[in-house]
Structure formats: C-alpha cells, structure tokens
C-alpha positions, 0 to 999 in steps of 0.5 A: 475489494475482497477479491483484490485482498485475496489476490494480494494475499496469494502474491505475498504468500508466494513471495514469502516462499522465496529464499530471499525472505525471512520465514518470520515475516508476516503479510499482515502489514502489507495487507493493512497498508494495501487496504488503506491506500486502495480505499483512499484511492477509490475515495479520492480518485474514483473507481479507476484505482489500481494496485500493483505489488513488485518485488525487487529482491530486497523487499517489495513495493506496493504501488496504488494509483488513482485518477486524481493527480491534483489531490495531494495525499495528506498525513493527518495525525491526532484525528479520531480513527472513526473520522478516517484519515489514518491511511498514510499514518498507518502506511508510515508506521508499518512500512519502511518508506512511503512516497507519492508522485503524479503523472498527467493523469494519475497519482501514485502512492507507494510503500516499500516493505523490507523482508523483515517487515513482511 
C-alpha cells in the first residue's frame, strides 16, 4: 500500500503543476479517499484491487476496482470510527461526487475531485 500511495502522490503533484489547476489545491483529500477506497476494495474484493487516476482537464477521477461485483458499497453513518465503515462517508465529504457501477467481473467505485478540492 505504501508504494501505491507514493506513486499516487507523485501523479497528483504532477497534475497540480498543470496550469489548469489552482496552486492553492492540496493532494491530501485525494490521498485520503484513495486510501479508504483501496482499503475497502482489498477488504471486500480481494487482492485484485486496482486504482486509477484520470484527469479530464476539469479535475480528476479516482477509480478503484475490485473483484466483488456482488458486494454493494454501503454508506454507513453514525458508527464509531474504530469500527470501520467510514470510507464512503469520507469520500462523500472530501470529493465533489462519488458513485459506483459493476461489470460482469468487477465493481468500480469512483470519486471526482474538482481543481479547487485538490
């Protein structure tokens, strides 16, 4: 996981250098959401989780996949943090938009970040 975080941080820093993005932006919200969604993907979908960061010129989309399309993501509110289950809550709070979809073999959970949130 440390290697994934390091690679993602480098990608985000490169993205922030683009003139399209505000210098006031921060990479922390994207890193937090990436860590939470990837942890969920590994916990519920096994070791075949992937993380992809895409920029469309108007922010970025973080897309995390796992091998458990039958396991529906759930937003759990009011649970003590120590019990887990806060990944999607954090994603909803820190990103501009969150969603998920399934294919025959994978589940994708994604979060969009606008430039000011980065």
